[in-house]
SEKELO-480104 format. One record per residue (C-alpha): residue number from 1; residue in one letter; x, y, z. Coordinates in steps of 0.25 Angstrom, whole numbers, padded with zeros to 4 digits. Example, Ala and Ser with C-alpha at 12.3 -4.5 7.8 and 13.67 -1.06 7.14 Angstrom:
SEKELO-480104
ATOM  rovex  firo     px     py     pz
ATOM      1     A   0049  -0018   0031
ATOM      2     S   0055  -0004   0029
//
This chain:
SEKELO-480104
ATOM  rovex  firo     px     py     pz
ATOM      1     M   0307   0356   0021
ATOM      2     L   0303   0348   0031
ATOM      3     N   0292   0359   0036
ATOM      4     G   0289   0357   0020
ATOM      5     F   0288   0342   0020
ATOM      6     Q   0279   0342   0033
ATOM      7     K   0270   0350   0027
ATOM      8     N   0269   0342   0014
ATOM      9     L   0267   0330   0024
ATOM     10     S   0255   0336   0030
ATOM     11     A   0249   0339   0018
ATOM     12     I   0249   0325   0013
ATOM     13     S   0242   0319   0027
ATOM     14     N   0232   0330   0026
ATOM     15     E   0229   0325   0012
ATOM     16     I   0230   0311   0015
ATOM     17     Q   0219   0313   0027
ATOM     18     T   0212   0320   0018
ATOM     19     L   0212   0309   0006
ATOM     20     Q   0207   0298   0018
ATOM     21     H   0195   0308   0023
ATOM     22     Q   0190   0309   0007
ATOM     23     S   0193   0293   0005
ATOM     24     V   0183   0289   0017
ATOM     25     T   0175   0299   0013
ATOM     26     M   0174   0294  -0002
ATOM     27     N   0172   0278   0005
ATOM     28     I   0160   0283   0012
ATOM     29     K   0154   0289   0002
ATOM     30     F   0157   0277  -0008
ATOM     31     K   0150   0267   0003
ATOM     32     N   0139   0276   0004
ATOM     33     R   0137   0276  -0009
ATOM     34     Q   0138   0262  -0014
ATOM     35     S   0128   0259   0000
ATOM     36     I   0119   0269  -0006
ATOM     37     R   0121   0264  -0020
ATOM     38     G   0118   0249  -0016
ATOM     39     E   0104   0254  -0007
ATOM     40     L   0100   0262  -0019
ATOM     41     T   0103   0251  -0028
ATOM     42     Q   0094   0242  -0020
ATOM     43     F   0084   0254  -0020
ATOM     44     I   0083   0253  -0034
ATOM     45     D   0083   0239  -0035
ATOM     46     E   0072   0237  -0028
ATOM     47     M   0064   0250  -0034
ATOM     48     V   0066   0247  -0049
ATOM     49     V   0056   0239  -0055
ATOM     50     P   0061   0229  -0065
ATOM     51     E   0055   0231  -0079
ATOM     52     N   0057   0215  -0080
ATOM     53     M   0050   0213  -0067
ATOM     54     I   0038   0222  -0071
ATOM     55     R   0037   0213  -0084
ATOM     56     T   0037   0201  -0076
ATOM     57     I   0027   0205  -0066
ATOM     58     L   0018   0211  -0076
ATOM     59     E   0019   0202  -0087
ATOM     60     G   0026   0188  -0084
ATOM     61     Q   0024   0174  -0080
ATOM     62     L   0019   0173  -0067
ATOM     63     T   0027   0159  -0067
ATOM     64     D   0039   0165  -0072
ATOM     65     R   0051   0164  -0062
ATOM     66     S   0052   0179  -0066
ATOM     67     F   0039   0183  -0061
ATOM     68     L   0041   0176  -0048
ATOM     69     E   0055   0183  -0047
ATOM     70     Y   0049   0198  -0050
ATOM     71     L   0039   0195  -0041
ATOM     72     H   0047   0192  -0030
ATOM     73     E   0055   0204  -0034
ATOM     74     L   0042   0214  -0035
ATOM     75     N   0040   0209  -0019
ATOM     76     H   0053   0212  -0016
ATOM     77     K   0053   0227  -0022
ATOM     78     I   0038   0229  -0015
ATOM     79     E   0043   0226  -0004
ATOM     80     F   0055   0234  -0003
ATOM     81     L   0048   0246  -0009
ATOM     82     Y   0037   0245   0004
ATOM     83     E   0047   0246   0016
ATOM     84     K   0051   0257   0015
ATOM     85     P   0042   0271   0016
ATOM     86     P   0039   0277   0003
ATOM     87     H   0045   0291   0005
ATOM     88     D   0058   0283   0007
ATOM     89     I   0058   0278  -0009
ATOM     90     K   0056   0290  -0019
ATOM     91     C   0051   0282  -0029
ATOM     92     F   0043   0274  -0021
ATOM     93     N   0030   0279  -0030
ATOM     94     D   0035   0273  -0042
ATOM     95     I   0041   0260  -0039
ATOM     96     H   0027   0258  -0030
ATOM     97     E   0019   0259  -0041
ATOM     98     I   0028   0250  -0051
ATOM     99     L   0028   0240  -0039
ATOM    100     Y   0012   0240  -0035
ATOM    101     K   0010   0239  -0049
ATOM    102     L   0019   0226  -0051
ATOM    103     K   0014   0220  -0038
ATOM    104     T  -0003   0222  -0043
ATOM    105     K   0002   0214  -0057
ATOM    106     A   0010   0205  -0048
ATOM    107     I  -0002   0202  -0039
ATOM    108     Y  -0012   0202  -0051
ATOM    109     R  -0004   0192  -0060
ATOM    110     I   0000   0183  -0047
ATOM    111     R  -0017   0184  -0044
ATOM    112     E  -0019   0178  -0057
ATOM    113     F  -0009   0167  -0059
ATOM    114     I  -0012   0162  -0044
ATOM    115     L  -0027   0163  -0048
ATOM    116     Q  -0024   0157  -0060
ATOM    117     K  -0015   0144  -0055
ATOM    118     I  -0029   0143  -0045
ATOM    119     G  -0038   0142  -0055
ATOM    120     Q  -0029   0130  -0061
ATOM    121     F  -0033   0120  -0051
ATOM    122     R  -0048   0123  -0054
ATOM    123     K  -0046   0114  -0066
ATOM    124     P  -0048   0099  -0068
ATOM    125     L  -0037   0090  -0068
ATOM    126     Q  -0029   0101  -0064
ATOM    127     N  -0015   0099  -0056
ATOM    128     Y  -0015   0109  -0045
ATOM    129     Q  -0002   0105  -0039
ATOM    130     I   0004   0110  -0053
ATOM    131     T  -0004   0123  -0051
ATOM    132     Q   0001   0123  -0036
ATOM    133     D   0015   0121  -0038
ATOM    134     I   0017   0133  -0049
ATOM    135     L   0010   0143  -0037
ATOM    136     I   0019   0136  -0029
ATOM    137     K   0031   0140  -0038
ATOM    138     N   0025   0153  -0037
ATOM    139     R   0023   0156  -0023
ATOM    140     F   0028   0169  -0022
ATOM    141     F   0016   0176  -0028
ATOM    142     F   0007   0170  -0017
ATOM    143     E   0016   0177  -0009
ATOM    144     F   0018   0188  -0017
ATOM    145     L   0002   0190  -0016
ATOM    146     T   0000   0190  -0002
ATOM    147     L   0012   0201   0000
ATOM    148     H   0004   0211  -0010
ATOM    149     D  -0009   0208  -0010
ATOM    150     R  -0016   0198   0001
ATOM    151     T  -0029   0200  -0006
ATOM    152     I  -0026   0192  -0019
ATOM    153     S  -0017   0184  -0012
ATOM    154     R  -0029   0179  -0002
ATOM    155     E  -0038   0180  -0016
ATOM    156     C  -0029   0169  -0021
ATOM    157     L  -0027   0161  -0010
ATOM    158     D  -0042   0161  -0006
ATOM    159     E  -0043   0156  -0023
ATOM    160     Y  -0033   0145  -0021
ATOM    161     V  -0041   0139  -0008
ATOM    162     N  -0054   0140  -0015
ATOM    163     T  -0049   0134  -0028
ATOM    164     M  -0042   0122  -0021
ATOM    165     S  -0051   0119  -0011
ATOM    166     K  -0060   0116  -0022
ATOM    167     V  -0051   0108  -0030
ATOM    168     Y  -0047   0100  -0020
ATOM    169     F  -0062   0098  -0016
ATOM    170     S  -0064   0094  -0029
ATOM    171     Y  -0053   0085  -0031
ATOM    172     F  -0056   0076  -0021
ATOM    173     K  -0070   0076  -0022
ATOM    174     E  -0067   0069  -0037
ATOM    175     Y  -0057   0060  -0032
ATOM    176     S  -0065   0056  -0019
ATOM    177     A  -0077   0052  -0029
ATOM    178     K  -0068   0046  -0039
ATOM    179     L  -0060   0037  -0028
ATOM    180     A  -0073   0033  -0023
ATOM    181     K  -0075   0026  -0036
ATOM    182     L  -0065   0019  -0035
ATOM    183     Q  -0068   0011  -0021
ATOM    184     L  -0069  -0004  -0021
ATOM    185     E  -0084  -0006  -0020
ATOM    186     E  -0081  -0019  -0012
ATOM    187     I  -0082  -0010   0002
ATOM    188     A  -0085  -0016   0015
ATOM    189     E  -0098  -0014   0020
ATOM    190     K  -0107  -0015   0031
ATOM    191     D  -0108  -0030   0033
ATOM    192     D  -0092  -0031   0029
ATOM    193     L  -0091  -0032   0045
ATOM    194     L  -0083  -0045   0053
ATOM    195     G  -0095  -0049   0058
ATOM    196     S  -0103  -0050   0045
ATOM    197     D  -0107  -0064   0037
ATOM    198     D  -0096  -0067   0027
ATOM    199     K  -0109  -0073   0019
ATOM    200     P  -0109  -0066   0005
ATOM    201     K  -0119  -0055   0005
ATOM    202     T  -0131  -0056  -0004
ATOM    203     S  -0134  -0044  -0013
ATOM    204     L  -0148  -0036  -0011
ATOM    205     F  -0152  -0039  -0026
ATOM    206     S  -0145  -0053  -0027
ATOM    207     S  -0144  -0067  -0021
ATOM    208     K  -0131  -0068  -0024
ATOM    209     P  -0121  -0065  -0013
ATOM    210     T  -0111  -0054  -0014
ATOM    211     L  -0097  -0058  -0013
ATOM    212     R  -0089  -0046  -0009
ATOM    213     N  -0076  -0048  -0004
ATOM    214     R  -0075  -0044   0012
ATOM    215     S  -0058  -0046   0010
ATOM    216     T  -0056  -0031   0011
ATOM    217     V  -0066  -0028   0022
ATOM    218     F  -0058  -0037   0033
ATOM    219     T  -0044  -0037   0028
ATOM    220     L  -0033  -0028   0025
ATOM    221     G  -0025  -0036   0012
ATOM    222     K  -0019  -0026   0004
ATOM    223     R  -0026  -0012   0009
ATOM    224     Y  -0015  -0012   0019
ATOM    225     T  -0006  -0006   0006
ATOM    226     T  -0016   0007   0007
ATOM    227     I  -0008   0013   0021
ATOM    228     E   0004   0003   0018
ATOM    229     N   0009   0007   0004
ATOM    230     E  -0002   0018  -0002
ATOM    231     I  -0004   0028   0009
ATOM    232     E   0005   0037  -0002
ATOM    233     S   0001   0031  -0014
ATOM    234     T  -0003   0040  -0025
ATOM    235     I  -0018   0041  -0025
ATOM    236     I  -0029   0033  -0034
ATOM    237     I  -0032   0041  -0047
ATOM    238     P  -0046   0037  -0049
ATOM    239     H  -0046   0039  -0064
ATOM    240     A  -0034   0028  -0065
ATOM    241     S  -0042   0018  -0055
ATOM    242     Q  -0056   0018  -0062
ATOM    243     K  -0048   0014  -0077
ATOM    244     S  -0042   0004  -0070
ATOM    245     D  -0053   0000  -0063
ATOM    246     Q  -0046   0000  -0049
ATOM    247     K  -0054   0002  -0037
ATOM    248     Y  -0049   0005  -0021
ATOM    249     L  -0052   0002  -0008
ATOM    250     M  -0056   0013   0003
ATOM    251     E  -0044   0016   0009
ATOM    252     N  -0037   0018  -0004
ATOM    253     I  -0047   0028  -0009
ATOM    254     F  -0046   0035   0006
ATOM    255     R  -0030   0034   0005
ATOM    256     S  -0030   0039  -0010
ATOM    257     E  -0040   0052  -0006
ATOM    258     Q  -0033   0054   0006
ATOM    259     Y  -0018   0054   0001
ATOM    260     A  -0024   0062  -0010
ATOM    261     L  -0030   0073  -0001
ATOM    262     L  -0017   0072   0008
ATOM    263     D  -0009   0075  -0005
ATOM    264     N  -0017   0087  -0009
ATOM    265     A  -0018   0092   0005
ATOM    266     S  -0001   0092   0006
ATOM    267     N   0001   0096  -0005
ATOM    268     E  -0010   0109  -0004
ATOM    269     L  -0005   0113   0009
ATOM    270     M   0009   0115   0005
ATOM    271     F   0003   0124  -0007
ATOM    272     L  -0004   0134   0002
ATOM    273     S   0007   0133   0012
ATOM    274     D   0017   0136   0001
ATOM    275     F   0010   0145  -0009
ATOM    276     F   0000   0153   0001
ATOM    277     M   0010   0152   0011
ATOM    278     A   0002   0148   0022
ATOM    279     K   0008   0143   0034
ATOM    280     D   0002   0138   0047
ATOM    281     N  -0014   0141   0049
ATOM    282     S  -0018   0148   0038
ATOM    283     C  -0012   0136   0030
ATOM    284     I  -0020   0126   0037
ATOM    285     E  -0033   0135   0034
ATOM    286     L  -0029   0136   0019
ATOM    287     F  -0027   0121   0017
ATOM    288     A  -0042   0119   0025
ATOM    289     S  -0048   0128   0015
ATOM    290     V  -0042   0120   0004
ATOM    291     F  -0045   0107   0008
ATOM    292     E  -0058   0109   0017
ATOM    293     I  -0067   0104   0008
ATOM    294     T  -0060   0093   0001
ATOM    295     F  -0057   0089   0019
ATOM    296     N  -0072   0088   0020
ATOM    297     L  -0075   0081   0005
ATOM    298     L  -0065   0070   0010
ATOM    299     L  -0070   0068   0022
ATOM    300     K  -0084   0067   0018
ATOM    301     N  -0079   0057   0006
ATOM    302     S  -0071   0049   0018
ATOM    303     E  -0082   0048   0027
ATOM    304     R  -0092   0045   0016
ATOM    305     Q  -0083   0032   0012
ATOM    306     I  -0077   0030   0026
ATOM    307     K  -0091   0027   0030
ATOM    308     S  -0097   0020   0020
ATOM    309     T  -0085   0007   0022
ATOM    310     H  -0086  -0002   0033
ATOM    311     D  -0071  -0007   0030
ATOM    312     A  -0064  -0005   0043
ATOM    313     I  -0050  -0008   0036
ATOM    314     A  -0053   0002   0025
ATOM    315     I  -0056   0013   0035
ATOM    316     F  -0043   0009   0044
ATOM    317     L  -0034   0010   0034
ATOM    318     C  -0042   0024   0028
ATOM    319     I  -0037   0029   0044
ATOM    320     N  -0023   0023   0042
ATOM    321     I  -0020   0030   0028
ATOM    322     I  -0028   0044   0034
ATOM    323     Q  -0017   0042   0047
ATOM    324     R  -0004   0039   0039
ATOM    325     Y  -0010   0052   0030
ATOM    326     E  -0009   0059   0043
ATOM    327     I   0004   0058   0044
ATOM    328     L   0007   0059   0030
ATOM    329     A   0000   0074   0030
ATOM    330     K   0010   0077   0044
ATOM    331     K   0021   0074   0036
ATOM    332     R   0018   0084   0025
ATOM    333     Q   0014   0093   0034
ATOM    334     C  -0001   0095   0030
ATOM    335     F  -0006   0095   0043
ATOM    336     P  -0020   0103   0039
ATOM    337     I  -0025   0089   0033
ATOM    338     L  -0025   0081   0046
ATOM    339     G  -0037   0085   0052
ATOM    340     Y  -0044   0081   0039
ATOM    341     F  -0037   0067   0040
ATOM    342     E  -0042   0067   0057
ATOM    343     N  -0056   0069   0050
ATOM    344     L  -0056   0058   0041
ATOM    345     L  -0048   0049   0052
ATOM    346     E  -0061   0051   0061
ATOM    347     I  -0070   0048   0050
ATOM    348     L  -0062   0035   0049
ATOM    349     W  -0062   0030   0063
ATOM    350     K  -0075   0032   0065
ATOM    351     R  -0079   0022   0054
ATOM    352     F  -0069   0013   0058
ATOM    353     D  -0073   0013   0072
ATOM    354     I  -0089   0011   0066
ATOM    355     I  -0083   0000   0057
ATOM    356     M  -0074  -0006   0069
ATOM    357     Q  -0089  -0006   0078
ATOM    358     M  -0095  -0013   0065
ATOM    359     H  -0086  -0024   0064
ATOM    360     S  -0086  -0027   0078
ATOM    361     S  -0102  -0027   0080
ATOM    362     S  -0103  -0036   0067
ATOM    363     V  -0095  -0047   0077
ATOM    364     S  -0102  -0045   0089
ATOM    365     L  -0115  -0048   0082
ATOM    366     V  -0110  -0060   0075
ATOM    367     D  -0118  -0073   0081
ATOM    368     P  -0109  -0085   0080
ATOM    369     H  -0122  -0093   0083
ATOM    370     R  -0128  -0089   0071
ATOM    371     L  -0115  -0091   0061
ATOM    372     Q  -0115  -0104   0052
ATOM    373     N  -0104  -0115   0051
ATOM    374     L  -0098  -0111   0062
ATOM    375     D  -0083  -0118   0064
ATOM    376     V  -0072  -0116   0074
ATOM    377     R  -0063  -0110   0062
ATOM    378     P  -0062  -0095   0063
ATOM    379     H  -0073  -0087   0060
ATOM    380     F  -0074  -0078   0048
ATOM    381     I  -0077  -0067   0057
ATOM    382     T  -0064  -0070   0065
ATOM    383     R  -0056  -0069   0052
ATOM    384     R  -0061  -0057   0046
ATOM    385     Y  -0058  -0051   0060
ATOM    386     A  -0044  -0056   0058
ATOM    387     E  -0043  -0051   0044
ATOM    388     F  -0049  -0037   0050
ATOM    389     L  -0041  -0035   0063
ATOM    390     T  -0026  -0038   0055
ATOM    391     S  -0032  -0028   0043
ATOM    392     L  -0033  -0016   0053
ATOM    393     L  -0021  -0020   0061
ATOM    394     T  -0012  -0020   0048
ATOM    395     I  -0017  -0006   0046
ATOM    396     N  -0015  -0003   0060
ATOM    397     E  -0001  -0009   0063
ATOM    398     N   0010   0003   0057
ATOM    399     F  -0002   0012   0062
ATOM    400     Q  -0007   0011   0074
ATOM    401     N  -0022   0015   0076
ATOM    402     P  -0027   0015   0092
ATOM    403     K  -0041   0018   0087
ATOM    404     L  -0042   0005   0081
ATOM    405     N  -0039  -0004   0092
ATOM    406     A  -0052  -0001   0099
ATOM    407     N  -0059  -0006   0085
ATOM    408     L  -0051  -0018   0084
ATOM    409     S  -0052  -0022   0102
ATOM    410     Q  -0068  -0020   0099
ATOM    411     L  -0068  -0030   0089
ATOM    412     Q  -0058  -0039   0095
ATOM    413     I  -0067  -0041   0106
ATOM    414     E  -0080  -0044   0097
ATOM    415     I  -0071  -0055   0089
ATOM    416     Q  -0068  -0061   0101
ATOM    417     N  -0081  -0062   0106
ATOM    418     F  -0086  -0066   0092
ATOM    419     I  -0077  -0079   0091
ATOM    420     L  -0081  -0082   0106
ATOM    421     K  -0095  -0082   0102
ATOM    422     L  -0091  -0089   0089
ATOM    423     A  -0085  -0101   0099
ATOM    424     S  -0095  -0101   0108
ATOM    425     E  -0104  -0108   0097
ATOM    426     F  -0097  -0122   0098
ATOM    427     S  -0101  -0129   0109
ATOM    428     Q  -0088  -0137   0111
ATOM    429     R  -0077  -0128   0120
ATOM    430     K  -0066  -0134   0110
ATOM    431     D  -0072  -0130   0098
ATOM    432     Q  -0075  -0114   0104
ATOM    433     L  -0059  -0114   0106
ATOM    434     I  -0056  -0119   0094
ATOM    435     C  -0066  -0108   0087
ATOM    436     L  -0060  -0097   0096
ATOM    437     I  -0044  -0102   0093
ATOM    438     N  -0047  -0104   0079
ATOM    439     N  -0051  -0088   0077
ATOM    440     Y  -0042  -0083   0087
ATOM    441     D  -0031  -0091   0078
ATOM    442     L  -0035  -0084   0065
ATOM    443     M  -0036  -0069   0071
ATOM    444     L  -0023  -0071   0076
ATOM    445     T  -0015  -0078   0065
ATOM    446     V  -0022  -0067   0055
ATOM    447     I  -0019  -0055   0065
ATOM    448     S  -0004  -0061   0068
ATOM    449     E  -0001  -0063   0052
ATOM    450     R  -0004  -0049   0049
ATOM    451     I  -0001  -0041   0061
ATOM    452     K   0015  -0040   0065
ATOM    453     E   0012  -0032   0078
ATOM    454     E   0007  -0038   0091
ATOM    455     N  -0007  -0033   0093
ATOM    456     R  -0016  -0033   0103
ATOM    457     E  -0028  -0041   0096
ATOM    458     A  -0017  -0052   0092
ATOM    459     Q  -0013  -0053   0106
ATOM    460     T  -0028  -0053   0111
ATOM    461     L  -0029  -0065   0099
ATOM    462     R  -0018  -0073   0104
ATOM    463     D  -0020  -0075   0117
ATOM    464     L  -0036  -0079   0114
ATOM    465     L  -0031  -0089   0105
ATOM    466     T  -0020  -0095   0118
ATOM    467     N  -0030  -0096   0127
ATOM    468     R  -0041  -0101   0117
ATOM    469     T  -0030  -0111   0113
ATOM    470     N  -0026  -0116   0127
ATOM    471     D  -0042  -0119   0130
ATOM    472     Y  -0041  -0126   0116
ATOM    473     V  -0029  -0135   0122
ATOM    474     E  -0036  -0139   0133
ATOM    475     E  -0050  -0142   0127
ATOM    476     V  -0043  -0152   0116
ATOM    477     L  -0034  -0159   0125
ATOM    478     M  -0047  -0162   0134
ATOM    479     P  -0053  -0172   0127
ATOM    480     Y  -0039  -0180   0125
ATOM    481     F  -0031  -0178   0138
ATOM    482     G  -0044  -0171   0146
ATOM    483     N  -0043  -0183   0158
ATOM    484     L  -0028  -0180   0158
ATOM    485     I  -0029  -0164   0159
ATOM    486     I  -0040  -0166   0168
ATOM    487     F  -0030  -0176   0177
ATOM    488     V  -0019  -0164   0177
ATOM    489     K  -0028  -0154   0181
ATOM    490     E  -0034  -0160   0192
ATOM    491     C  -0022  -0166   0198
ATOM    492     E  -0014  -0155   0198
ATOM    493     I  -0025  -0146   0206
ATOM    494     F  -0023  -0159   0216
ATOM    495     I  -0006  -0157   0216
ATOM    496     E  -0008  -0142   0218
ATOM    497     K  -0016  -0144   0230
ATOM    498     D  -0009  -0156   0235
ATOM    499     N  -0024  -0163   0235
ATOM    500     F  -0015  -0178   0233
ATOM    501     N  -0029  -0185   0238
ATOM    502     S  -0037  -0179   0226
ATOM    503     L  -0023  -0182   0218
ATOM    504     K  -0022  -0196   0221
ATOM    505     S  -0038  -0198   0216
ATOM    506     Y  -0034  -0196   0202
ATOM    507     E  -0024  -0209   0203
ATOM    508     N  -0034  -0217   0194
ATOM    509     H  -0034  -0205   0183
ATOM    510     V  -0020  -0208   0181
ATOM    511     N  -0017  -0218   0174
ATOM    512     P  -0028  -0219   0163
ATOM    513     L  -0025  -0205   0162
ATOM    514     I  -0010  -0211   0157
ATOM    515     K  -0016  -0222   0149
ATOM    516     N  -0022  -0213   0142
ATOM    517     F  -0013  -0202   0139
ATOM    518     S  -0003  -0212   0132
ATOM    519     N  -0012  -0222   0125
ATOM    520     E  -0020  -0209   0119
ATOM    521     W  -0012  -0196   0118
ATOM    522     K  -0008  -0197   0103
ATOM    523     K  -0020  -0200   0100
ATOM    524     Y  -0024  -0189   0107
ATOM    525     L  -0015  -0180   0102
ATOM    526     E  -0019  -0182   0087
ATOM    527     L  -0033  -0179   0090
ATOM    528     I  -0029  -0167   0097
ATOM    529     N  -0020  -0162   0084
ATOM    530     Q  -0032  -0167   0074
ATOM    531     E  -0042  -0159   0082
ATOM    532     I  -0033  -0146   0084
ATOM    533     M  -0029  -0147   0069
ATOM    534     R  -0043  -0148   0064
ATOM    535     S  -0049  -0138   0075
ATOM    536     F  -0039  -0124   0069
ATOM    537     T  -0038  -0119   0056
ATOM    538     N  -0026  -0113   0059
ATOM    539     F  -0015  -0125   0058
ATOM    540     K  -0005  -0116   0066
ATOM    541     N  -0012  -0113   0078
ATOM    542     G  -0019  -0129   0077
ATOM    543     Q  -0004  -0132   0079
ATOM    544     A  -0001  -0122   0090
ATOM    545     I  -0013  -0127   0097
ATOM    546     L  -0011  -0141   0095
ATOM    547     Q   0004  -0139   0102
ATOM    548     A  -0002  -0132   0113
ATOM    549     T  -0012  -0144   0115
ATOM    550     L   0001  -0154   0115
ATOM    551     T   0007  -0143   0125
ATOM    552     Q  -0003  -0143   0133
ATOM    553     L  -0003  -0158   0134
ATOM    554     I   0010  -0161   0136
ATOM    555     Q   0009  -0152   0149
ATOM    556     Y  -0003  -0158   0155
ATOM    557     Y   0003  -0170   0152
ATOM    558     H   0016  -0165   0159
ATOM    559     R   0006  -0161   0171
ATOM    560     F   0000  -0176   0171
ATOM    561     N   0015  -0182   0173
ATOM    562     K   0018  -0172   0184
ATOM    563     I   0004  -0175   0190
ATOM    564     L   0008  -0191   0190
ATOM    565     S   0021  -0187   0197
ATOM    566     H   0015  -0184   0210
ATOM    567     N   0015  -0194   0221
ATOM    568     C   0000  -0197   0220
ATOM    569     F   0002  -0203   0205
ATOM    570     K   0016  -0209   0207
ATOM    571     H   0012  -0224   0210
ATOM    572     L   0004  -0224   0197
ATOM    573     S   0009  -0235   0187
ATOM    574     G   0003  -0227   0174
ATOM    575     R   0014  -0216   0175
ATOM    576     N   0023  -0227   0170
ATOM    577     E   0014  -0226   0156
ATOM    578     M   0015  -0211   0154
ATOM    579     L   0020  -0207   0141
ATOM    580     S   0033  -0196   0145
ATOM    581     I   0031  -0182   0141
ATOM    582     H   0041  -0181   0133
ATOM    583     H   0036  -0192   0124
ATOM    584     L   0024  -0185   0125
ATOM    585     M   0031  -0172   0119
ATOM    586     V   0039  -0179   0110
ATOM    587     E   0025  -0184   0102
ATOM    588     I   0020  -0171   0105
ATOM    589     K   0029  -0164   0096
ATOM    590     K   0026  -0171   0085
ATOM    591     H   0012  -0162   0084
ATOM    592     K   0020  -0149   0084
ATOM    593     P   0020  -0142   0071
ATOM    594     T   0031  -0140   0061
ATOM    595     F   0030  -0127   0057
//
């Protein structure tokens, strides 16, 4: 019985082992079948060309999303088919023929679509950015052409470059011509220079003087808004301006034209990079092919316009505009346009240097001896220079141009020489000094009122004004207190050298000096006050000079008192009649301005 049970148990154990082996074998077969099924399913999916795909590629609208999706799928099937050797795929020939025909048809239709869109750019009044947006939405079209037919893709690219090159050229040629008609006729001419006569010109065909407004030639006014608030403003629309009969200054037209170019160039560069997949040097070459003739056209037009003007402020505004657009171009990653801007800056700087040299020469050629009705008041050339200088410094204030300094230095030298020649026309030293002070003060006042930052020109004028004011103070005191001043200066020399014998010889001068000063000083002060207020056109400056004069008088009188305290003069009885310095200062304070 036990033997029978043992045999049955052994049989059951063998049967379990058999079942386990069969289970393992079946599991392996199942996994293998699953793996084969997945690969086979994927292969079949890749090889099968759906009827919807065929119909869409052959007949569907290219702008429909389904066409783009099936085009991606077609590209994927082609790549899958050709990534393995043909002998590995039994159905290669069947699938190859179908995919080849679909690819050929897709290339043909895409070519027609792209060329048709490019053709739309040539239509008048066509907004080509709308068409570009359509192409960008279907950017895979060109990528498909590049992958499967480089000849066709090159044809489309060449056609686009050729078309857009002509489109931009025609647009800017027409736009420049229309803008030129909107420019103000009263532009600066060759006789609108700092040293030119301020008399109205007479026409060749009329004896009546031609009254032309020169204010915009030397003053900035509201022209600064072109770079302050309008640098990225909407461009000028010619037909709208013509309807409203609106005219513009040169820098407004220049800004509009260059901003239109920068805007179009920035958009075009992004399109070339995005749609045609152009990168680095290839993108730069494409950009140059599109814009080369347009750049040449605008450089030629700008050079002609720039050479025709003598308005240095307009030229300097244009320089500032281009320098700001260079920053904007870098911000927009539109680096290929920088070469054009540099060429334009070279033309602008060259013309600016010429005009500034003409201004300097015009001032140097002025002969004050031939000028009529000369007086000590500020000359009109000085006022022009002050306005002109502040205009350039204001433009340069927030955007420094070191090249400007050389031109301003030369011009300042000529202006200073002119003022010295002008002053030399007066025979009296006092009149010469008044002329110098009035002119220096006018220039300094204009600069200080409008330029916040300290500048070299203002500091130079401040030094000149201070020196000439000190000279004038001496001159204005001499007619009234000359004997006292001479006495002080000569006696101080003797005291310094301990030359008491010579100092003692001045005893006889002391009492008359004391008596004259005590009796006449109030009258003299009033005369000095009247003379100063009459001589200087700037009341505030006149008050400052009066205070400097009175301060200097107090100093002389204080030195006079100190000299009289010397042993050589202590015994003089006239010392008791001297006016006290405190009393003198109290009286002088009455002349102090209240502002």
